[in-house]
N, C-alpha and C positions, 0 to 999 in steps of 0.2 A: 539356096544352098549350092555350093560348087559341086562339080562332078567328083572332085577329090574327096570332099566331105561326105558325099553320098556313099562313095565306095568304102570309106572308113566306117560309116555307120552300119553298113550292111555286112561288113566282115571285120568287126572290131577286134575279135580275138586274135587275128593274124597281125595286128599292128602292136608294136611295142610303144610304151609311153615314156618319153624323156622330159625332164624338167631342166630348162636352161636358166642359169642364174648369173646375171651380169648387169651392172648398172649402165652399160652402153647399149641402147636399142639396136644400133647397127650390128653389133656383134651377135646379139640374140637372133636377128633376122638372118645373118649369114649362116649360123648354125642350123636354123630351121630349114633353110634351102638345101643345106648339105645332107640333112637326115631324112627328110620326107621321101626322097627317091628310094631309100632303103626300108620303107614302110615303118618308119619311126615317127609317131605323132609327137609334137613338141608343144609343151606349155612353157610359159615364161614367168620369171620372177626377177625383180630388180635388185633384191638384196637377200641376205641370209634369213632374216626374220620372215619375209614374205614366202620364202622357199619352205621354211619349217611348217608354216600354216598350210601350204599346198600339199606337202607330203602327208600331213595329218588328215586331210579331207578327201584326197584324190588318189587314184591308182598311179603310182610312179615306179617305173622299172629301172630308171637310170637318171642320175643327176650329173649335169655338166656345169661346173661352177667356176667363175673367176675367183682368184685368190684375194685380190685387193678390192674391197668394196666398202662403202660407208656403213656404219652400224655393225651388224654381225658379218664378219669377213668370211671368205670361203673356207679358211682353216677352222674358224669357229663353228661354221655350219657342219663341216666334216666331222668334228669331234662330237657334236650332238647327234648326228645321224648314225654314228657308230654305236651309240647307246640305244637310240630309238629304233633302228632298223639295221641290224648287223649284216644282212645279206643284200642290202641295196648298194650297187656299185656306184662309185663317185669318180668322175674324171675331173681333175683340176686343170685349169687353163690360166696362163698369166704371161704378161710381158715384163714382169718385175723379177727380181732375184730372190724373193722370199722363199721360193721353192727352187732349189738348185738343179734337181735332176729327177727323172722318173723313179730312181731308186729311193730318193728321199721322200717322194710322194707316197710310195707304197709303204714305207716305214711309218708314215703318218696315218695310214689306213685307207689311202686312195687306191683305186684300181690302176690309174694311169695319170700321166702329166703331159700336157701339150703346151708348147710355147707359142705365144702370139708373135707375129701374125700367123693365123692358123692355116695349115695345109688341109684343104677340104677332103682330099682322098684319105689322108692319115686320120683325120677326125672321124670319118665314116667307118673306117676299119676298126679304130679303137672302140667306137660305140658298139659295133656289132660284137666284138670280142667281150666287152663288158656285159652286154645283155646275156650272152651265152654263159658267162661266169655267174651272173646273178640268178639265172634260172637253175643252174646246177646247185648253187649254195642254198637257194630258197627251198628247193626240194629236200635237201639234206637237213636243213633246220626244221622244216615242218615235220619230217619223220622223227627227228630227234626229240621234238617236243612231246611226243607220245611215250617216249622211253623214260622220261624223268618227271618227277612231280615238282612243278614250279613252286616257288615260295608264295606266300599270301600277299594280297594287296592291302596295304595299310591306308585306311580312310581316316583323315584327320579333319574334324569339323566340330565346332561346339554345338551345332544344332542337331539334336537327335533325329529329327525328321529328315534332314538332309543326309545323314549317315544311313538311315534306314532305306531311303530311296536308292542310294548308291549300292548298298548291300544287295537289295532285291535285284537290281539291274545286273550286277556283276555275278552273283551266285547263279542267276538264271542262265548266264553265259558260261558257267562252269568254273568260275574262279573262286578260290578261297579268300575270305575277307576277315580282317581284324579291324577294330575301331579304336580311336583315341579322341577324347573330347577337346584336347588342346595340345600345343606343342610339347609341354612338359610331359604329359602322359605318353606321347609318341616317342620322345627321347628315352624315357624310362624303358619302354618296350624294346627299342632298338639297341640299347646298351646293356640290357639284362644278360647275365652270364649264359643262361640257357633260354634266351628269348626266342621268339618265332623267327623263322626264315622269311624275309620280306623281299619280294621281287620288284616292287615299285610302290610309290606313295602318291595318293591323291590328296592334295593339300589345300585347305582353305587358308586365307591370309589373315582375316580379322577374327581373332579369338582372344579370350581372357587368359590369364596366367602366363602363357608364352604364345605369342602370335606366330603366324606362318613365316613372317619376315625373319624373326629371331631364330626360328627353327632352321631355316635355310642357312643362316650364318653359322650356326653351331654344327650342322651336318658337314660343312666344308672343312671343319677342323679335325674330322675323323677320316682316316684313310679308307677304312672299310665302308663307312656310311656314305661317303661322298660319291661313291660309284652307283648308288641306288638311284634309278631314274625317278624324277618327280614331275608330275603333271599338276599344275596349279589349277584348281577349279574354284573360282571366287568371283564375287561381284567387284573386287578390286583388281582383277586380272590385267586391266588396261594400264595400271600403274607400274606393272612389273616389266623390267628390262631383262629378258631371259639370259642375255650374255653375262649379266652380273653374277649369276649363280650357275656354276658348271653342271649341277645335277638336274636343272630344270630343262626338260626336253620340249615342253609345250605348255601353253596356258589357255584355259577356256573361260570366257566370261559367262557368268550365269545370267539368264537361263541358257543352257547349252543343248545341243542336239545329241541324243543318246547314241546314235550311230557313230557320230564323230568321236565321242568319248570311248566307245568300245573299240574302234579302230586303233586309237592311240594305246589303249590298254593292251590289246592283243600284240601289238608290235613291241611294246616295252617288255612284256612278260616273256615273249619268245626270245628277244635279244638277251634278256637277263639269264 
């Protein structure tokens, strides 16, 4: 282990954690070299989908992402992160004209925009300001979560045992839970005139009557329902392309790790 790594392990709380998302390894290494002297540890992802998985399982204080990438683009990633983790600052970087200015980037929900080729000093200053903003907003969000009663988590699965397992896990963590045995029941609950307030949905894909695929399609046609974050929890999760459905912020292949699921749930409920 290097001296730098030993220092980070012994004093981890003083290091911030950034996730750099770019399909070019040289750019990722350049950003790493720029941020480590500012006590910012750097993890890497080569595209938006890999970045979403990293944010779901690891501590991330800042995301720096390229705009143009194969698969899920930087703008697609930004949209999902705004739902999944509202207080996580995102810096967009690009050499293209898809984002014209820092003002346009902030209107899209980013903290800042930097044009390639990157100025190392400007990048480091922007990252430090973003981390300061993130700490302030994270504290405000955490405090606000205790002042309001969040909506319930809707668990949609045709297997009663699977719903019971999720209910026990979520209620033990302090969340309210409602259940539906298929997509049709879930849709009836969500569209009822005096139906329950739902802050997020945990969704199986393979179900009778109306499966999860169809429910996702239908949710997109409702302005109000399309903004509810969805985490797919299914044996078919690998078949899902998250960018196809705007409400899907993550997917977990069963069997899943309980800690990973709870991290996703807490972030979605706080953002909602």
